[in-house]
C-alpha positions as CSV (number, residue, x, y, z in Angstrom):
1,M,5.6,-11.1,5.8
2,R,2.9,-11.8,3.5
3,I,1.3,-8.4,3.3
4,Q,1.8,-5.2,1.2
5,I,1.4,-1.9,3.0
6,E,0.6,1.2,1.3
7,E,1.0,4.2,3.6
8,N,-0.6,7.6,3.6
9,I,-3.2,6.7,1.2
10,G,-5.2,9.6,-0.3
11,K,-2.2,11.8,1.0
12,I,-3.6,11.4,4.5
13,E,-0.8,10.8,7.1
14,G,-1.4,7.4,9.0
15,L,-4.3,6.2,6.7
16,T,-2.9,2.7,5.4
17,L,-4.0,0.2,3.0
18,I,-3.2,-3.5,3.6
19,I,-3.1,-5.9,0.9
20,P,-2.5,-9.5,1.7
21,E,-0.7,-12.0,-0.5
22,I,-3.1,-14.5,-1.4
23,I,-1.4,-18.1,-1.8
24,R,-3.4,-20.4,-4.0
25,D,-3.0,-24.2,-4.7
26,N,-5.0,-27.3,-5.4
27,K,-6.3,-27.2,-1.8
28,G,-7.5,-23.6,-1.9
29,T,-6.2,-20.3,-0.5
30,F,-4.1,-19.1,2.3
31,M,-3.4,-15.4,3.5
32,E,-2.4,-13.6,6.7
33,T,-5.3,-11.5,7.9
34,F,-3.4,-9.9,10.6
35,N,0.3,-9.2,11.3
36,G,1.2,-7.1,14.2
37,Q,4.8,-7.1,13.5
38,A,4.2,-5.6,9.9
39,L,2.0,-3.0,11.4
40,N,4.6,-2.1,14.1
41,S,7.3,-1.9,11.5
42,V,5.8,1.2,10.0
43,G,4.7,2.8,13.2
44,L,1.1,1.7,13.4
45,S,-0.6,0.4,16.5
46,S,-1.3,-3.4,16.8
47,K,-2.8,-3.5,20.2
48,F,-6.3,-4.3,19.4
49,V,-8.5,-5.1,22.2
50,Q,-11.8,-6.0,20.5
51,D,-13.0,-7.4,17.3
52,N,-16.5,-6.4,15.9
53,Q,-18.4,-8.5,13.2
54,V,-21.3,-6.8,11.5
55,F,-23.6,-8.4,8.9
56,N,-25.4,-5.9,6.6
57,I,-28.1,-6.1,3.9
58,G,-27.4,-4.2,0.7
59,S,-27.7,-0.5,0.4
60,V,-27.1,0.0,4.2
61,L,-25.1,3.0,5.2
62,R,-23.5,2.9,8.7
63,G,-21.8,6.0,10.1
64,L,-20.1,8.4,10.3
65,H,-19.0,7.6,13.7
66,V,-16.2,8.8,15.9
67,N,-15.1,8.6,19.5
68,I,-13.9,11.8,20.8
69,N,-12.2,11.3,24.3
70,N,-11.6,7.5,23.8
71,P,-10.3,7.5,20.2
72,Q,-10.0,4.2,18.4
73,A,-7.6,3.2,15.6
74,K,-9.4,0.5,13.5
75,L,-8.5,-2.2,10.9
76,I,-11.5,-2.8,8.6
77,R,-11.9,-5.9,6.3
78,V,-14.8,-7.4,4.4
79,L,-15.4,-11.3,5.0
80,N,-18.2,-11.4,2.5
81,G,-19.7,-9.0,0.0
82,S,-18.5,-5.4,-0.8
83,I,-18.6,-2.1,0.8
84,F,-17.4,1.6,0.1
85,D,-15.4,2.5,3.2
86,V,-15.1,6.1,4.2
87,V,-13.0,8.0,6.5
88,V,-12.8,11.8,7.4
89,D,-9.9,13.2,9.0
90,L,-10.9,15.2,12.3
91,R,-7.6,15.7,13.9
92,K,-7.5,19.6,14.2
93,S,-3.7,19.5,14.0
94,S,-3.6,17.7,10.7
95,S,-2.8,19.3,7.3
96,T,-5.6,17.1,5.8
97,Y,-8.3,18.1,8.6
98,T,-11.7,17.4,7.2
99,K,-10.4,15.5,4.0
100,W,-12.2,12.4,3.3
101,Y,-11.2,9.3,1.6
102,G,-13.0,6.4,0.3
103,V,-11.9,2.9,-1.0
104,E,-13.9,-0.4,-2.1
105,L,-13.2,-3.1,0.3
106,N,-14.6,-6.6,-0.6
107,S,-14.2,-10.4,-0.2
108,E,-12.5,-10.6,-3.6
109,N,-9.7,-8.0,-3.4
110,R,-9.4,-8.7,0.4
111,K,-7.8,-5.3,1.0
112,Q,-7.8,-3.9,4.6
113,L,-8.0,-0.3,5.7
114,Y,-6.1,0.9,8.9
115,I,-7.6,3.9,10.3
116,P,-5.6,5.9,12.8
117,E,-7.3,7.5,15.8
118,G,-9.2,10.8,15.2
119,F,-11.1,9.8,12.1
120,A,-14.8,9.5,11.5
121,H,-15.7,6.3,9.8
122,G,-18.6,5.0,7.9
123,Y,-19.5,2.7,4.9
124,Y,-22.0,1.8,2.3
125,V,-22.9,-1.8,1.3
126,Q,-22.5,-2.1,-2.4
127,S,-23.4,-6.0,-2.5
128,N,-26.7,-7.7,-1.8
129,T,-25.2,-8.4,1.7
130,A,-21.8,-7.7,3.4
131,E,-20.1,-9.1,6.4
132,V,-17.6,-6.8,7.9
133,L,-15.1,-7.4,10.6
134,F,-13.2,-4.5,12.3
135,K,-10.6,-4.6,15.0
136,V,-10.3,-1.7,17.5
137,T,-7.6,-0.4,19.9
138,T,-10.0,0.8,22.6
139,H,-13.4,-0.4,23.9
140,W,-16.5,1.4,22.6
141,V,-17.8,4.2,25.1
142,P,-21.5,4.9,24.1
143,N,-21.6,8.3,25.6
144,D,-18.3,9.2,23.8
145,E,-19.4,8.4,20.2
146,I,-20.5,11.3,17.9
147,G,-22.3,10.6,14.6
148,I,-21.9,13.0,11.7
149,A,-24.6,13.1,9.1
150,W,-23.3,11.0,6.0
151,D,-24.4,13.7,3.5
152,S,-22.9,16.7,5.2
153,K,-22.4,19.1,2.3
154,E,-19.4,20.7,4.0
155,L,-17.6,17.3,3.5
156,G,-18.5,16.6,0.0
157,I,-18.3,12.9,0.3
158,Q,-19.1,11.3,-3.0
159,W,-20.9,8.0,-2.0
160,P,-21.7,5.5,-4.8
161,L,-25.3,5.2,-4.0
162,K,-27.3,2.6,-6.1
163,D,-29.5,4.6,-8.5
164,R,-28.7,7.8,-6.3
165,T,-31.6,6.4,-3.8
166,K,-31.4,7.3,-0.2
167,P,-29.4,4.6,1.7
168,I,-31.0,2.4,4.4
169,M,-30.0,3.6,8.0
170,N,-30.8,2.8,11.5
171,E,-32.8,5.7,13.3
172,K,-29.6,6.9,15.3
173,D,-27.5,7.4,12.1
174,A,-30.5,8.8,10.1
175,N,-30.8,11.6,12.8
176,N,-27.0,12.5,12.9
177,K,-26.2,16.3,12.6
178,S,-24.2,17.9,10.0
179,F,-20.5,18.4,10.4
180,V,-21.0,22.3,10.7
181,D,-23.7,21.7,13.4
182,I,-21.3,19.7,15.4
183,F,-17.9,21.1,14.8
184,G,-18.7,24.6,13.3
185,K,-17.2,26.0,10.2
186,R,-13.9,24.7,9.0
């Protein structure tokens, strides 16, 4: 295996950081971007059914999104640029319910984030542009997705916004309801 796996990052069960070994020589570089056997060896699903690739301009914020009845595990990596990737644990039976975790993923560190089912996910583009690839374990069901406001006070997410300005968002995400409006008080 040519990857390092850090389990339960942020002290959140199942949240996993994957750091590939980058082999450099006079021809360039090589790395494994996916190794199902390595994921399975630590109890993570590697049964991905779809890959999604997104190109973003700088200061874009996407999310927070979660599928309720058809939950998805995700494997996130950045092909070009840099993002601040955020997850929120929405597993009601979890001791870390509503806890958030953020990590910088970029084309230099090449880290990947494995997000188990039951998490809201979003990211903020820190570079001028960013291209993000994510694998998912179930197909997207439009009527099943819930959007949570990125700035929900009750979650307290510390987004590293440039100049503390409001991020660029699509209309749908800009109109997401707060955590409390969707789920009630913790």
